mmCIF file of the N, C-alpha and C atoms, coordinates in Angstrom:
data_MODEL
# 
_entry.id   MODEL 
# 
loop_
_atom_site.group_PDB 
_atom_site.id 
_atom_site.type_symbol 
_atom_site.label_atom_id 
_atom_site.label_alt_id 
_atom_site.label_comp_id 
_atom_site.label_asym_id 
_atom_site.label_entity_id 
_atom_site.label_seq_id 
_atom_site.pdbx_PDB_ins_code 
_atom_site.Cartn_x 
_atom_site.Cartn_y 
_atom_site.Cartn_z 
_atom_site.occupancy 
_atom_site.B_iso_or_equiv 
_atom_site.pdbx_formal_charge 
_atom_site.auth_seq_id 
_atom_site.auth_comp_id 
_atom_site.auth_asym_id 
_atom_site.auth_atom_id 
_atom_site.pdbx_PDB_model_num 
ATOM 1   N N  . MET A 1 1  ? 0.823   -1.271  -0.044 1.00 0.00 ? 1  MET A N  1 
ATOM 2   C CA . MET A 1 1  ? 0.026   -0.033  -0.031 1.00 0.00 ? 1  MET A CA 1 
ATOM 3   C C  . MET A 1 1  ? 0.929   1.326   0.056  1.00 0.00 ? 1  MET A C  1 
ATOM 4   N N  . LEU A 1 2  ? 1.873   1.197   0.843  1.00 0.00 ? 2  LEU A N  1 
ATOM 5   C CA . LEU A 1 2  ? 2.793   2.331   0.911  1.00 0.00 ? 2  LEU A CA 1 
ATOM 6   C C  . LEU A 1 2  ? 3.538   2.689   -0.380 1.00 0.00 ? 2  LEU A C  1 
ATOM 7   N N  . GLN A 1 3  ? 3.739   1.581   -0.889 1.00 0.00 ? 3  GLN A N  1 
ATOM 8   C CA . GLN A 1 3  ? 4.564   1.464   -2.188 1.00 0.00 ? 3  GLN A CA 1 
ATOM 9   C C  . GLN A 1 3  ? 3.831   2.221   -3.228 1.00 0.00 ? 3  GLN A C  1 
ATOM 10  N N  . ARG A 1 4  ? 2.704   1.917   -3.358 1.00 0.00 ? 4  ARG A N  1 
ATOM 11  C CA . ARG A 1 4  ? 1.776   2.469   -4.366 1.00 0.00 ? 4  ARG A CA 1 
ATOM 12  C C  . ARG A 1 4  ? 1.524   4.039   -4.267 1.00 0.00 ? 4  ARG A C  1 
ATOM 13  N N  . PHE A 1 5  ? 1.560   4.296   -2.990 1.00 0.00 ? 5  PHE A N  1 
ATOM 14  C CA . PHE A 1 5  ? 1.708   5.898   -2.587 1.00 0.00 ? 5  PHE A CA 1 
ATOM 15  C C  . PHE A 1 5  ? 3.086   6.636   -3.136 1.00 0.00 ? 5  PHE A C  1 
ATOM 16  N N  . ALA A 1 6  ? 3.973   5.710   -2.921 1.00 0.00 ? 6  ALA A N  1 
ATOM 17  C CA . ALA A 1 6  ? 5.402   6.313   -3.158 1.00 0.00 ? 6  ALA A CA 1 
ATOM 18  C C  . ALA A 1 6  ? 5.560   6.464   -4.765 1.00 0.00 ? 6  ALA A C  1 
ATOM 19  N N  . ASP A 1 7  ? 4.887   5.319   -5.236 1.00 0.00 ? 7  ASP A N  1 
ATOM 20  C CA . ASP A 1 7  ? 5.148   5.453   -6.976 1.00 0.00 ? 7  ASP A CA 1 
ATOM 21  C C  . ASP A 1 7  ? 4.212   6.518   -7.448 1.00 0.00 ? 7  ASP A C  1 
ATOM 22  N N  . ALA A 1 8  ? 3.130   7.024   -6.863 1.00 0.00 ? 8  ALA A N  1 
ATOM 23  C CA . ALA A 1 8  ? 2.395   8.025   -7.312 1.00 0.00 ? 8  ALA A CA 1 
ATOM 24  C C  . ALA A 1 8  ? 3.073   9.411   -7.079 1.00 0.00 ? 8  ALA A C  1 
ATOM 25  N N  . VAL A 1 9  ? 3.805   9.482   -5.889 1.00 0.00 ? 9  VAL A N  1 
ATOM 26  C CA . VAL A 1 9  ? 4.533   10.616  -5.570 1.00 0.00 ? 9  VAL A CA 1 
ATOM 27  C C  . VAL A 1 9  ? 5.634   10.756  -6.525 1.00 0.00 ? 9  VAL A C  1 
ATOM 28  N N  . GLY A 1 10 ? 6.278   9.524   -6.777 1.00 0.00 ? 10 GLY A N  1 
ATOM 29  C CA . GLY A 1 10 ? 7.595   9.581   -7.940 1.00 0.00 ? 10 GLY A CA 1 
ATOM 30  C C  . GLY A 1 10 ? 8.806   9.560   -7.030 1.00 0.00 ? 10 GLY A C  1 
ATOM 31  N N  . ASP A 1 11 ? 8.858   9.717   -5.878 1.00 0.00 ? 11 ASP A N  1 
ATOM 32  C CA . ASP A 1 11 ? 10.060  9.610   -4.973 1.00 0.00 ? 11 ASP A CA 1 
ATOM 33  C C  . ASP A 1 11 ? 9.812   9.057   -3.784 1.00 0.00 ? 11 ASP A C  1 
ATOM 34  N N  . GLU A 1 12 ? 10.348  7.514   -3.516 1.00 0.00 ? 12 GLU A N  1 
ATOM 35  C CA . GLU A 1 12 ? 10.137  6.867   -2.479 1.00 0.00 ? 12 GLU A CA 1 
ATOM 36  C C  . GLU A 1 12 ? 10.505  7.499   -1.166 1.00 0.00 ? 12 GLU A C  1 
ATOM 37  N N  . GLU A 1 13 ? 11.718  7.909   -1.028 1.00 0.00 ? 13 GLU A N  1 
ATOM 38  C CA . GLU A 1 13 ? 12.142  8.704   0.113  1.00 0.00 ? 13 GLU A CA 1 
ATOM 39  C C  . GLU A 1 13 ? 11.322  9.809   0.458  1.00 0.00 ? 13 GLU A C  1 
ATOM 40  N N  . GLU A 1 14 ? 11.016  10.641  -0.360 1.00 0.00 ? 14 GLU A N  1 
ATOM 41  C CA . GLU A 1 14 ? 10.215  11.779  -0.168 1.00 0.00 ? 14 GLU A CA 1 
ATOM 42  C C  . GLU A 1 14 ? 8.757   11.317  0.441  1.00 0.00 ? 14 GLU A C  1 
ATOM 43  N N  . ALA A 1 15 ? 8.320   10.484  -0.123 1.00 0.00 ? 15 ALA A N  1 
ATOM 44  C CA . ALA A 1 15 ? 6.852   10.090  0.038  1.00 0.00 ? 15 ALA A CA 1 
ATOM 45  C C  . ALA A 1 15 ? 6.808   9.449   1.606  1.00 0.00 ? 15 ALA A C  1 
ATOM 46  N N  . PHE A 1 16 ? 7.828   8.513   1.685  1.00 0.00 ? 16 PHE A N  1 
ATOM 47  C CA . PHE A 1 16 ? 7.845   7.997   3.048  1.00 0.00 ? 16 PHE A CA 1 
ATOM 48  C C  . PHE A 1 16 ? 8.241   9.012   4.224  1.00 0.00 ? 16 PHE A C  1 
ATOM 49  N N  . THR A 1 17 ? 9.206   9.990   3.920  1.00 0.00 ? 17 THR A N  1 
ATOM 50  C CA . THR A 1 17 ? 9.409   11.088  4.894  1.00 0.00 ? 17 THR A CA 1 
ATOM 51  C C  . THR A 1 17 ? 7.973   11.801  5.029  1.00 0.00 ? 17 THR A C  1 
ATOM 52  N N  . SER A 1 18 ? 7.418   12.252  4.132  1.00 0.00 ? 18 SER A N  1 
ATOM 53  C CA . SER A 1 18 ? 6.263   13.019  4.367  1.00 0.00 ? 18 SER A CA 1 
ATOM 54  C C  . SER A 1 18 ? 5.128   12.129  5.185  1.00 0.00 ? 18 SER A C  1 
ATOM 55  N N  . LEU A 1 19 ? 5.136   10.762  4.856  1.00 0.00 ? 19 LEU A N  1 
ATOM 56  C CA . LEU A 1 19 ? 4.071   10.149  5.628  1.00 0.00 ? 19 LEU A CA 1 
ATOM 57  C C  . LEU A 1 19 ? 4.314   9.999   7.036  1.00 0.00 ? 19 LEU A C  1 
ATOM 58  N N  . ALA A 1 20 ? 5.694   9.960   7.276  1.00 0.00 ? 20 ALA A N  1 
ATOM 59  C CA . ALA A 1 20 ? 6.326   9.700   8.624  1.00 0.00 ? 20 ALA A CA 1 
ATOM 60  C C  . ALA A 1 20 ? 6.117   10.976  9.551  1.00 0.00 ? 20 ALA A C  1 
ATOM 61  N N  . LYS A 1 21 ? 6.039   12.117  8.781  1.00 0.00 ? 21 LYS A N  1 
ATOM 62  C CA . LYS A 1 21 ? 5.790   13.406  9.465  1.00 0.00 ? 21 LYS A CA 1 
ATOM 63  C C  . LYS A 1 21 ? 4.375   13.550  10.164 1.00 0.00 ? 21 LYS A C  1 
ATOM 64  N N  . MET A 1 22 ? 3.501   12.627  9.436  1.00 0.00 ? 22 MET A N  1 
ATOM 65  C CA . MET A 1 22 ? 2.047   12.656  9.858  1.00 0.00 ? 22 MET A CA 1 
ATOM 66  C C  . MET A 1 22 ? 1.714   11.817  11.016 1.00 0.00 ? 22 MET A C  1 
ATOM 67  N N  . VAL A 1 23 ? 2.722   10.858  11.435 1.00 0.00 ? 23 VAL A N  1 
ATOM 68  C CA . VAL A 1 23 ? 2.463   10.162  12.669 1.00 0.00 ? 23 VAL A CA 1 
ATOM 69  C C  . VAL A 1 23 ? 3.230   10.633  13.854 1.00 0.00 ? 23 VAL A C  1 
ATOM 70  N N  . PRO A 1 24 ? 2.458   10.859  14.905 1.00 0.00 ? 24 PRO A N  1 
ATOM 71  C CA . PRO A 1 24 ? 3.090   11.513  16.061 1.00 0.00 ? 24 PRO A CA 1 
ATOM 72  C C  . PRO A 1 24 ? 4.407   10.951  16.764 1.00 0.00 ? 24 PRO A C  1 
ATOM 73  N N  . MET A 1 25 ? 4.578   9.652   16.356 1.00 0.00 ? 25 MET A N  1 
ATOM 74  C CA . MET A 1 25 ? 5.828   8.937   16.702 1.00 0.00 ? 25 MET A CA 1 
ATOM 75  C C  . MET A 1 25 ? 7.002   9.237   15.747 1.00 0.00 ? 25 MET A C  1 
ATOM 76  N N  . GLY A 1 26 ? 6.520   9.698   14.529 1.00 0.00 ? 26 GLY A N  1 
ATOM 77  C CA . GLY A 1 26 ? 7.539   10.375  13.690 1.00 0.00 ? 26 GLY A CA 1 
ATOM 78  C C  . GLY A 1 26 ? 8.221   9.072   12.564 1.00 0.00 ? 26 GLY A C  1 
ATOM 79  N N  . ARG A 1 27 ? 7.684   8.014   12.558 1.00 0.00 ? 27 ARG A N  1 
ATOM 80  C CA . ARG A 1 27 ? 7.784   7.087   11.852 1.00 0.00 ? 27 ARG A CA 1 
ATOM 81  C C  . ARG A 1 27 ? 6.826   5.976   11.177 1.00 0.00 ? 27 ARG A C  1 
ATOM 82  N N  . ILE A 1 28 ? 6.942   5.467   10.307 1.00 0.00 ? 28 ILE A N  1 
ATOM 83  C CA . ILE A 1 28 ? 5.926   4.615   9.598  1.00 0.00 ? 28 ILE A CA 1 
ATOM 84  C C  . ILE A 1 28 ? 6.089   3.132   10.256 1.00 0.00 ? 28 ILE A C  1 
ATOM 85  N N  . LEU A 1 29 ? 4.803   2.570   10.703 1.00 0.00 ? 29 LEU A N  1 
ATOM 86  C CA . LEU A 1 29 ? 4.703   1.324   11.208 1.00 0.00 ? 29 LEU A CA 1 
ATOM 87  C C  . LEU A 1 29 ? 5.507   0.383   10.648 1.00 0.00 ? 29 LEU A C  1 
ATOM 88  N N  . GLU A 1 30 ? 6.193   -0.544  11.235 1.00 0.00 ? 30 GLU A N  1 
ATOM 89  C CA . GLU A 1 30 ? 6.808   -1.752  10.625 1.00 0.00 ? 30 GLU A CA 1 
ATOM 90  C C  . GLU A 1 30 ? 6.394   -2.955  11.241 1.00 0.00 ? 30 GLU A C  1 
ATOM 91  N N  . THR A 1 31 ? 6.598   -4.182  10.518 1.00 0.00 ? 31 THR A N  1 
ATOM 92  C CA . THR A 1 31 ? 6.137   -5.384  11.168 1.00 0.00 ? 31 THR A CA 1 
ATOM 93  C C  . THR A 1 31 ? 6.448   -5.633  12.614 1.00 0.00 ? 31 THR A C  1 
ATOM 94  N N  . ASP A 1 32 ? 7.720   -5.272  12.993 1.00 0.00 ? 32 ASP A N  1 
ATOM 95  C CA . ASP A 1 32 ? 8.250   -5.507  14.301 1.00 0.00 ? 32 ASP A CA 1 
ATOM 96  C C  . ASP A 1 32 ? 7.462   -4.834  15.275 1.00 0.00 ? 32 ASP A C  1 
ATOM 97  N N  . ASP A 1 33 ? 6.711   -3.588  14.924 1.00 0.00 ? 33 ASP A N  1 
ATOM 98  C CA . ASP A 1 33 ? 5.834   -2.978  15.897 1.00 0.00 ? 33 ASP A CA 1 
ATOM 99  C C  . ASP A 1 33 ? 4.597   -3.703  16.337 1.00 0.00 ? 33 ASP A C  1 
ATOM 100 N N  . VAL A 1 34 ? 4.229   -4.656  15.327 1.00 0.00 ? 34 VAL A N  1 
ATOM 101 C CA . VAL A 1 34 ? 3.003   -5.196  15.682 1.00 0.00 ? 34 VAL A CA 1 
ATOM 102 C C  . VAL A 1 34 ? 3.126   -6.645  16.300 1.00 0.00 ? 34 VAL A C  1 
ATOM 103 N N  . THR A 1 35 ? 4.443   -7.149  15.965 1.00 0.00 ? 35 THR A N  1 
ATOM 104 C CA . THR A 1 35 ? 4.584   -8.610  16.224 1.00 0.00 ? 35 THR A CA 1 
ATOM 105 C C  . THR A 1 35 ? 4.425   -9.014  17.984 1.00 0.00 ? 35 THR A C  1 
ATOM 106 N N  . PRO A 1 36 ? 5.024   -8.239  18.919 1.00 0.00 ? 36 PRO A N  1 
ATOM 107 C CA . PRO A 1 36 ? 4.733   -8.168  20.254 1.00 0.00 ? 36 PRO A CA 1 
ATOM 108 C C  . PRO A 1 36 ? 3.272   -8.495  20.657 1.00 0.00 ? 36 PRO A C  1 
ATOM 109 N N  . ALA A 1 37 ? 2.401   -7.631  19.915 1.00 0.00 ? 37 ALA A N  1 
ATOM 110 C CA . ALA A 1 37 ? 0.793   -7.727  20.363 1.00 0.00 ? 37 ALA A CA 1 
ATOM 111 C C  . ALA A 1 37 ? 0.362   -8.960  19.680 1.00 0.00 ? 37 ALA A C  1 
ATOM 112 N N  . MET A 1 38 ? 0.861   -9.459  18.592 1.00 0.00 ? 38 MET A N  1 
ATOM 113 C CA . MET A 1 38 ? 0.362   -10.867 17.950 1.00 0.00 ? 38 MET A CA 1 
ATOM 114 C C  . MET A 1 38 ? 0.833   -12.048 19.019 1.00 0.00 ? 38 MET A C  1 
ATOM 115 N N  . ILE A 1 39 ? 2.101   -11.804 19.489 1.00 0.00 ? 39 ILE A N  1 
ATOM 116 C CA . ILE A 1 39 ? 2.523   -12.942 20.244 1.00 0.00 ? 39 ILE A CA 1 
ATOM 117 C C  . ILE A 1 39 ? 1.950   -13.119 21.661 1.00 0.00 ? 39 ILE A C  1 
ATOM 118 N N  . TYR A 1 40 ? 1.535   -11.675 22.164 1.00 0.00 ? 40 TYR A N  1 
ATOM 119 C CA . TYR A 1 40 ? 0.785   -11.634 23.380 1.00 0.00 ? 40 TYR A CA 1 
ATOM 120 C C  . TYR A 1 40 ? -0.684  -12.394 23.161 1.00 0.00 ? 40 TYR A C  1 
ATOM 121 N N  . LEU A 1 41 ? -1.301  -11.991 22.175 1.00 0.00 ? 41 LEU A N  1 
ATOM 122 C CA . LEU A 1 41 ? -2.556  -12.480 21.724 1.00 0.00 ? 41 LEU A CA 1 
ATOM 123 C C  . LEU A 1 41 ? -2.706  -13.900 21.749 1.00 0.00 ? 41 LEU A C  1 
ATOM 124 N N  . ALA A 1 42 ? -1.533  -14.683 21.178 1.00 0.00 ? 42 ALA A N  1 
ATOM 125 C CA . ALA A 1 42 ? -1.543  -15.882 20.851 1.00 0.00 ? 42 ALA A CA 1 
ATOM 126 C C  . ALA A 1 42 ? -1.195  -16.698 22.043 1.00 0.00 ? 42 ALA A C  1 
ATOM 127 N N  . SER A 1 43 ? -0.676  -15.930 23.140 1.00 0.00 ? 43 SER A N  1 
ATOM 128 C CA . SER A 1 43 ? -0.050  -16.675 24.329 1.00 0.00 ? 43 SER A CA 1 
ATOM 129 C C  . SER A 1 43 ? -1.114  -17.074 25.284 1.00 0.00 ? 43 SER A C  1 
ATOM 130 N N  . ASP A 1 44 ? -0.887  -17.882 26.344 1.00 0.00 ? 44 ASP A N  1 
ATOM 131 C CA . ASP A 1 44 ? -1.690  -18.010 27.283 1.00 0.00 ? 44 ASP A CA 1 
ATOM 132 C C  . ASP A 1 44 ? -1.999  -16.871 28.436 1.00 0.00 ? 44 ASP A C  1 
ATOM 133 N N  . GLU A 1 45 ? -0.998  -15.894 28.277 1.00 0.00 ? 45 GLU A N  1 
ATOM 134 C CA . GLU A 1 45 ? -1.159  -14.543 29.069 1.00 0.00 ? 45 GLU A CA 1 
ATOM 135 C C  . GLU A 1 45 ? -2.512  -13.814 28.702 1.00 0.00 ? 45 GLU A C  1 
ATOM 136 N N  . SER A 1 46 ? -2.903  -14.007 27.433 1.00 0.00 ? 46 SER A N  1 
ATOM 137 C CA . SER A 1 46 ? -4.161  -13.280 27.078 1.00 0.00 ? 46 SER A CA 1 
ATOM 138 C C  . SER A 1 46 ? -5.430  -14.154 27.083 1.00 0.00 ? 46 SER A C  1 
ATOM 139 N N  . SER A 1 47 ? -5.371  -15.046 27.998 1.00 0.00 ? 47 SER A N  1 
ATOM 140 C CA . SER A 1 47 ? -6.579  -15.976 28.082 1.00 0.00 ? 47 SER A CA 1 
ATOM 141 C C  . SER A 1 47 ? -7.784  -15.395 28.295 1.00 0.00 ? 47 SER A C  1 
ATOM 142 N N  . MET A 1 48 ? -7.789  -14.124 29.178 1.00 0.00 ? 48 MET A N  1 
ATOM 143 C CA . MET A 1 48 ? -8.882  -13.560 29.487 1.00 0.00 ? 48 MET A CA 1 
ATOM 144 C C  . MET A 1 48 ? -9.216  -12.404 28.666 1.00 0.00 ? 48 MET A C  1 
ATOM 145 N N  . VAL A 1 49 ? -8.550  -12.037 27.716 1.00 0.00 ? 49 VAL A N  1 
ATOM 146 C CA . VAL A 1 49 ? -8.635  -10.921 26.803 1.00 0.00 ? 49 VAL A CA 1 
ATOM 147 C C  . VAL A 1 49 ? -9.740  -11.290 25.872 1.00 0.00 ? 49 VAL A C  1 
ATOM 148 N N  . THR A 1 50 ? -10.951 -10.488 25.970 1.00 0.00 ? 50 THR A N  1 
ATOM 149 C CA . THR A 1 50 ? -12.154 -10.743 24.957 1.00 0.00 ? 50 THR A CA 1 
ATOM 150 C C  . THR A 1 50 ? -12.616 -9.121  24.423 1.00 0.00 ? 50 THR A C  1 
ATOM 151 N N  . GLY A 1 51 ? -12.585 -9.204  23.319 1.00 0.00 ? 51 GLY A N  1 
ATOM 152 C CA . GLY A 1 51 ? -13.187 -7.894  22.409 1.00 0.00 ? 51 GLY A CA 1 
ATOM 153 C C  . GLY A 1 51 ? -12.254 -6.651  22.680 1.00 0.00 ? 51 GLY A C  1 
ATOM 154 N N  . ALA A 1 52 ? -10.977 -6.858  22.999 1.00 0.00 ? 52 ALA A N  1 
ATOM 155 C CA . ALA A 1 52 ? -10.064 -5.592  23.134 1.00 0.00 ? 52 ALA A CA 1 
ATOM 156 C C  . ALA A 1 52 ? -9.815  -5.220  21.786 1.00 0.00 ? 52 ALA A C  1 
ATOM 157 N N  . GLU A 1 53 ? -9.417  -3.798  21.706 1.00 0.00 ? 53 GLU A N  1 
ATOM 158 C CA . GLU A 1 53 ? -8.921  -3.165  20.772 1.00 0.00 ? 53 GLU A CA 1 
ATOM 159 C C  . GLU A 1 53 ? -7.500  -2.733  20.970 1.00 0.00 ? 53 GLU A C  1 
ATOM 160 N N  . PHE A 1 54 ? -6.554  -3.300  20.293 1.00 0.00 ? 54 PHE A N  1 
ATOM 161 C CA . PHE A 1 54 ? -5.050  -2.809  20.140 1.00 0.00 ? 54 PHE A CA 1 
ATOM 162 C C  . PHE A 1 54 ? -5.021  -1.884  19.325 1.00 0.00 ? 54 PHE A C  1 
ATOM 163 N N  . VAL A 1 55 ? -4.799  -0.642  19.467 1.00 0.00 ? 55 VAL A N  1 
ATOM 164 C CA . VAL A 1 55 ? -4.417  0.298   18.391 1.00 0.00 ? 55 VAL A CA 1 
ATOM 165 C C  . VAL A 1 55 ? -2.913  0.460   18.166 1.00 0.00 ? 55 VAL A C  1 
ATOM 166 N N  . ILE A 1 56 ? -2.386  0.144   17.389 1.00 0.00 ? 56 ILE A N  1 
ATOM 167 C CA . ILE A 1 56 ? -0.922  0.078   17.056 1.00 0.00 ? 56 ILE A CA 1 
ATOM 168 C C  . ILE A 1 56 ? -0.509  0.974   15.882 1.00 0.00 ? 56 ILE A C  1 
ATOM 169 N N  . ASP A 1 57 ? -0.522  2.219   16.092 1.00 0.00 ? 57 ASP A N  1 
ATOM 170 C CA . ASP A 1 57 ? -0.675  3.216   14.782 1.00 0.00 ? 57 ASP A CA 1 
ATOM 171 C C  . ASP A 1 57 ? 0.177   4.539   15.333 1.00 0.00 ? 57 ASP A C  1 
ATOM 172 N N  . GLY A 1 58 ? 1.263   4.299   16.245 1.00 0.00 ? 58 GLY A N  1 
ATOM 173 C CA . GLY A 1 58 ? 2.124   5.329   16.399 1.00 0.00 ? 58 GLY A CA 1 
ATOM 174 C C  . GLY A 1 58 ? 1.365   6.781   16.908 1.00 0.00 ? 58 GLY A C  1 
ATOM 175 N N  . GLY A 1 59 ? 0.172   6.513   17.433 1.00 0.00 ? 59 GLY A N  1 
ATOM 176 C CA . GLY A 1 59 ? -0.465  7.943   18.056 1.00 0.00 ? 59 GLY A CA 1 
ATOM 177 C C  . GLY A 1 59 ? -1.242  8.630   16.907 1.00 0.00 ? 59 GLY A C  1 
ATOM 178 N N  . LEU A 1 60 ? -1.247  7.875   15.851 1.00 0.00 ? 60 LEU A N  1 
ATOM 179 C CA . LEU A 1 60 ? -1.934  8.459   14.630 1.00 0.00 ? 60 LEU A CA 1 
ATOM 180 C C  . LEU A 1 60 ? -3.368  8.738   14.937 1.00 0.00 ? 60 LEU A C  1 
ATOM 181 N N  . THR A 1 61 ? -4.057  7.892   15.517 1.00 0.00 ? 61 THR A N  1 
ATOM 182 C CA . THR A 1 61 ? -5.592  8.064   15.718 1.00 0.00 ? 61 THR A CA 1 
ATOM 183 C C  . THR A 1 61 ? -5.843  8.686   17.084 1.00 0.00 ? 61 THR A C  1 
ATOM 184 N N  . ALA A 1 62 ? -4.904  9.127   17.814 1.00 0.00 ? 62 ALA A N  1 
ATOM 185 C CA . ALA A 1 62 ? -5.093  9.685   19.047 1.00 0.00 ? 62 ALA A CA 1 
ATOM 186 C C  . ALA A 1 62 ? -5.660  11.182  19.127 1.00 0.00 ? 62 ALA A C  1 
ATOM 187 N N  . GLY A 1 63 ? -5.632  11.678  17.843 1.00 0.00 ? 63 GLY A N  1 
ATOM 188 C CA . GLY A 1 63 ? -6.000  13.140  17.719 1.00 0.00 ? 63 GLY A CA 1 
ATOM 189 C C  . GLY A 1 63 ? -5.123  14.146  17.680 1.00 0.00 ? 63 GLY A C  1 
ATOM 190 N N  . TYR A 1 64 ? -3.880  13.538  17.605 1.00 0.00 ? 64 TYR A N  1 
ATOM 191 C CA . TYR A 1 64 ? -2.674  14.635  17.440 1.00 0.00 ? 64 TYR A CA 1 
ATOM 192 C C  . TYR A 1 64 ? -2.558  15.235  16.017 1.00 0.00 ? 64 TYR A C  1 
ATOM 193 N N  . THR A 1 65 ? -2.473  16.486  15.776 1.00 0.00 ? 65 THR A N  1 
ATOM 194 C CA . THR A 1 65 ? -2.071  17.004  14.710 1.00 0.00 ? 65 THR A CA 1 
ATOM 195 C C  . THR A 1 65 ? -0.681  17.724  14.607 1.00 0.00 ? 65 THR A C  1 
ATOM 196 N N  . PRO A 1 66 ? 0.179   17.177  13.834 1.00 0.00 ? 66 PRO A N  1 
ATOM 197 C CA . PRO A 1 66 ? 1.565   17.456  13.919 1.00 0.00 ? 66 PRO A CA 1 
ATOM 198 C C  . PRO A 1 66 ? 1.824   18.913  13.251 1.00 0.00 ? 66 PRO A C  1 
ATOM 199 N N  . PRO A 1 67 ? 2.659   19.792  13.586 1.00 0.00 ? 67 PRO A N  1 
ATOM 200 C CA . PRO A 1 67 ? 2.947   21.081  12.926 1.00 0.00 ? 67 PRO A CA 1 
ATOM 201 C C  . PRO A 1 67 ? 3.213   20.812  11.508 1.00 0.00 ? 67 PRO A C  1 
ATOM 202 N N  . VAL A 1 68 ? 2.842   21.824  10.744 1.00 0.00 ? 68 VAL A N  1 
ATOM 203 C CA . VAL A 1 68 ? 3.013   21.792  9.294  1.00 0.00 ? 68 VAL A CA 1 
ATOM 204 C C  . VAL A 1 68 ? 4.355   22.374  8.935  1.00 0.00 ? 68 VAL A C  1 
# 
């Protein structure tokens, strides 16, 4: 999905840099950011977790608006 955006922009580095600026944590989500949550949910430690929402988006949906 990100690659299609980068292709549309024409410059991959510029596209990813501009996207990262929109995320409060300052970088684009990577697979390693989600892996610990998936391991937890697959483990016995999460046996009482039901209907929970795990938002792993670097603060993007927290309502933060980065400076332009």
